C-alpha positions in Angstrom: 35.7 123.0 216.4 35.3 119.4 217.8 33.6 116.6 216.0 30.0 115.7 217.1 29.6 112.7 219.5 26.5 111.6 217.6 26.2 111.1 213.8 23.2 110.0 211.8 22.8 108.3 208.4 19.7 109.6 206.7 19.9 107.0 204.0 19.8 103.9 206.2 18.1 105.6 209.2 20.5 104.8 212.0 22.4 106.8 214.5 25.9 106.3 216.1 27.1 107.9 219.4 30.8 107.7 220.2 31.2 106.8 223.9 35.0 106.4 223.6 36.8 107.8 220.6 40.0 106.7 219.0 41.8 109.7 220.4 40.4 109.3 223.9 41.7 105.6 224.1 45.0 106.3 222.4 43.9 104.0 219.6 43.4 100.9 221.8 39.7 100.8 221.0 36.6 102.8 220.0 33.2 102.3 221.6 29.9 103.4 220.0 26.2 103.0 220.7 24.2 102.2 217.6 20.5 102.8 217.2 19.5 100.6 214.3 16.2 101.3 212.6 13.5 98.6 212.3 14.6 96.2 209.6 18.0 97.8 209.5 21.1 95.7 208.6 24.5 95.6 207.1 25.9 93.1 204.6 28.0 90.0 205.2 31.6 91.0 205.7 34.8 90.4 207.7 37.7 92.3 209.1 41.4 91.3 209.2 42.7 93.8 211.8 40.2 94.3 214.5 37.6 92.5 216.6 34.1 93.6 217.5 32.2 93.1 220.7 28.4 93.6 220.7 26.2 94.2 223.8 22.4 94.9 223.4 21.0 97.7 225.4 17.4 97.8 224.2 15.4 95.7 221.8 16.6 92.6 219.9 19.7 92.3 217.8 20.2 89.6 215.2 23.8 88.6 214.4 25.1 86.1 211.9 28.6 85.0 212.9 30.0 82.4 210.6 27.1 80.2 209.6 25.2 80.6 212.9 22.6 83.1 213.9 22.1 84.7 217.3 19.2 86.8 218.6 20.3 88.8 221.6 18.1 90.8 223.9 19.0 93.4 226.6 22.3 92.4 228.2 23.1 89.8 225.5 26.7 89.9 224.3 28.7 88.4 221.4 32.2 88.8 220.0 33.3 88.5 216.4 36.9 87.4 216.0 39.3 88.4 213.2 38.4 87.0 209.7 35.0 85.8 210.8 32.2 86.5 208.4 29.4 88.4 210.1 26.6 90.8 209.8 24.1 92.4 212.2 20.4 93.3 211.7 17.3 94.5 213.5 14.7 91.7 213.2 11.9 94.0 214.4 9.7 95.7 211.9 8.4 98.1 214.5 11.1 99.1 217.0 14.8 100.2 216.8 17.4 98.2 218.5 20.2 99.9 220.6 23.5 98.2 221.1 27.0 99.0 222.1 30.0 97.9 219.9 33.6 98.0 220.9 36.2 97.8 218.1 39.6 96.6 219.2 42.0 98.0 218.2 40.5 101.3 217.0 42.5 101.5 213.7 40.6 103.9 211.4 37.1 102.6 212.2 35.9 106.0 213.6 37.1 107.9 210.6 35.5 105.5 208.3 32.1 105.8 210.1 32.3 109.6 210.1 33.1 109.7 206.4 30.4 107.2 205.4 27.8 109.1 207.4 29.0 112.5 206.2 28.7 111.4 202.6 25.2 110.1 203.3 24.2 113.3 204.9 25.5 115.3 202.0 23.6 113.1 199.5 26.8 111.6 198.0 25.7 107.9 198.3 23.4 105.5 196.5 20.3 104.1 198.1 22.1 101.4 200.1 24.7 103.8 201.4 27.4 103.1 198.8 29.3 106.2 197.7 28.5 107.6 194.3 32.2 108.1 193.5 34.5 105.0 193.2 37.3 107.0 194.7 35.3 107.6 197.9 34.4 103.9 198.1 38.1 103.0 197.7 39.1 105.3 200.6 36.3 104.0 202.8 37.2 100.3 202.1 40.8 101.0 203.0 39.8 103.0 206.1 37.3 100.4 207.3 39.5 97.4 206.6 36.2 95.7 205.7 36.1 92.9 203.1 33.1 91.6 201.3 32.4 87.9 201.2 31.4 87.5 197.6 34.8 88.6 196.2 38.2 87.0 196.8 40.1 88.7 199.6 43.3 89.0 197.6 41.3 90.7 194.7 39.8 93.3 197.1 43.1 94.1 198.7 44.8 94.7 195.4 41.8 96.5 193.8 41.1 98.9 196.7 44.8 99.5 197.4 45.3 100.4 193.7 42.1 102.6 193.6 43.1 104.1 197.0 46.5 105.2 195.6 44.8 106.9 192.7 42.2 108.6 195.0 45.0 109.9 197.3 47.0 111.2 194.3 43.8 113.1 193.2 43.4 114.6 196.6 40.3 112.6 197.6 41.6 111.8 201.1 42.2 115.5 201.7 38.6 116.2 200.4 37.2 113.8 202.9 39.2 115.1 206.0 36.5 117.6 207.1 34.3 114.6 207.9 36.7 113.1 210.4 39.2 115.8 211.5 38.3 118.8 213.6 
């Protein structure tokens, strides 16, 4: 059984289609198309191991990169370097925005998305998409290599590494495998 190319998150109302998977590119990158619901967004965060490149296909995409804001329409592109604080959002209250994102290198980004969306589909997350179980959150934070801007980086690394070890010892990673392994 192969994994689906398109996954949806019923909690936040968006959809992701994998154009190039981690396996297909040998881990060099993963490319997805995101359909973000009107008013949809993610929180301010940063990554230490991969870069993101955005390209708008339909609608308007808002990006905060560092302290600056960009509003991109069809064909508009932007890149987010390592360690740069950023977020994306759909400024429209009426129409979705569709954009392509390339993550370089792929790392575990695809697995992280598949687990997060799978947990949401199965009703195992809170309203904002945060997993109900702390052990699930710890695994996702490690997989996504995503860091929040309101907590010190060193604290997040130590905390989620510690919680991740506990989660793995309890078999949580194995429990989550069906979401990202075929």
